[in-house]
C-alpha positions, 0 to 999 in steps of 0.5 A: 634202258635195260629190260625189266629185271626179275626179282632175283637178278644175277649179280653180273646182270646188275653190274652190267646194267649199272645197278649200284649196290649198298656196299658201293654206295657206302664206300665209293659215294657216301664214304668218299663224298660226304664228310662225317662232320656234316652229317648232323646238318641232315640227320637232325631236321631242326638243324636242316631247317635252320640251315635252309632258312639261313640259305633262303631255301623254302621249307615248311614254317617252324611254329615251335619246338618241344625240347623238354617236359615243361614244353610238353605241358605248355603245348597248347600255348606253343601252338597258339591259334594254329588250327593245323600243324605237323609234329615230327621228331628231329631225328626220326627216320622212315616217317616214324613219329610224324603226326599231322593235324588237319583241324581242331576243336579247342583241345580235340585234334583231327588227324589226316585220317579223320580220327580225333585225338585229345590233348592228352594223346598229343602230349603223350606222343610228344613225350614219346618223341622226347624219349627217343621212341622214334629217333635213330638209335633211340637217342633222346630227341626234340619235337618240331611243330611245323605248318601243315603242307597243302599238296598241289591239287594236281596230285589228287588221287595219286596219294592215300592220305599222306603228302606225296614228295619227290626224292631227287638224288644229287651228286656233286650238285647234279640232280641225277635221278628222281622219283615220286613217293606216294603213300598208300593204305599199306604204308599207313599214309607214309611215303616210305617204299619199304612200308608199301608206298608207291615209287614212281620214276620221273624223267629228268627232262620232263618231270613225267612218270616213266615207271611205277612200282610197289614192293619192287613190282611194276604197277600201273594204277594206284592200289587205293585210288585206281589213279593211272600213275603214268599220267603223273607229271610233276609241275614246276619241274625246273624249280624242283631240280634247281632246289634239289641241286642247290642243296649241295651248295647249302650242305656241302654233302656230295651225295644226298637225297633231297625230299621236296614237296609241292605246296599249292600256295608256296610251290616247291619246298624242301622237306628234308635231306638224307645223307644215306639215300636208299637204292630203290629209286633205281627200281622205280626208274628201271635204271642204274645209278652208276653210269650217271655217277661215273659220267659226273665224276669224269667231268673235268669242270664240274666244280666250276659249273653253276646250279643252272648249268648242272641242272641243264646238264642233268636234263640233257643227259639223264632225261631221255627215257627209252623203253 
């Protein structure tokens, strides 16, 4: 394991430590291993969900979709008696446009923050989603209404308002690096590191925390809850890695980011896939992706290995954290 790099590290140092840059990621891995025709399967959350359902992969239940203004008008009929749910744009990114409702009183809806909004506010939000306000490139979009995730109580205090998730980078079906993304007040309850969420590097063997960062700076305690981040351990770790690895078989994409949540009742669930996962996971783990990627590329029998064999290989080779 390399020494902590300064904020402005020498490019030669980054190369020496195996840190992958954006150009390398785009050309050598995304461009080479991700067929462009498969992108819609992960860029559109509705298509991802349909694909996951077809492959018997657990995801939050789809309660309904809003595809036009007529659906917006019938919003209350679509949600029926559901007291809690989550609205998200099918083609959104970075957590934009997500509205989590934790309870309701007739047409008054209570957000995760405790703030109440009325039916008119929700319908306006849905109209904004349809107009493409939150979608990639501002393209017209549709809204998904899903069951609300109840995160595992083992994560109490590790996240501020939002649901913590585990990002696992999967290459050729091998889970090679992982981190937990924990929302903060600065990130407005979203698990986006660029907005101020905390990234916690996770040991691939044990599921235990190895490092934590916010805005690329090392931290030990959650900035809002003072929870010791180094006490974090992801339960059902083998299931999480198995679910992540199986997404390669499901999607056909060779280099992906899998976002997995742990529901208190249903266990690990696939939240979404990303064909262009960010590189901050290297900072969270204090480790470069390139040595792990090259080790997988050098495996002569990788195409014939089963999901369980790929997961075992990853835990054996990428799970030892050295200070």
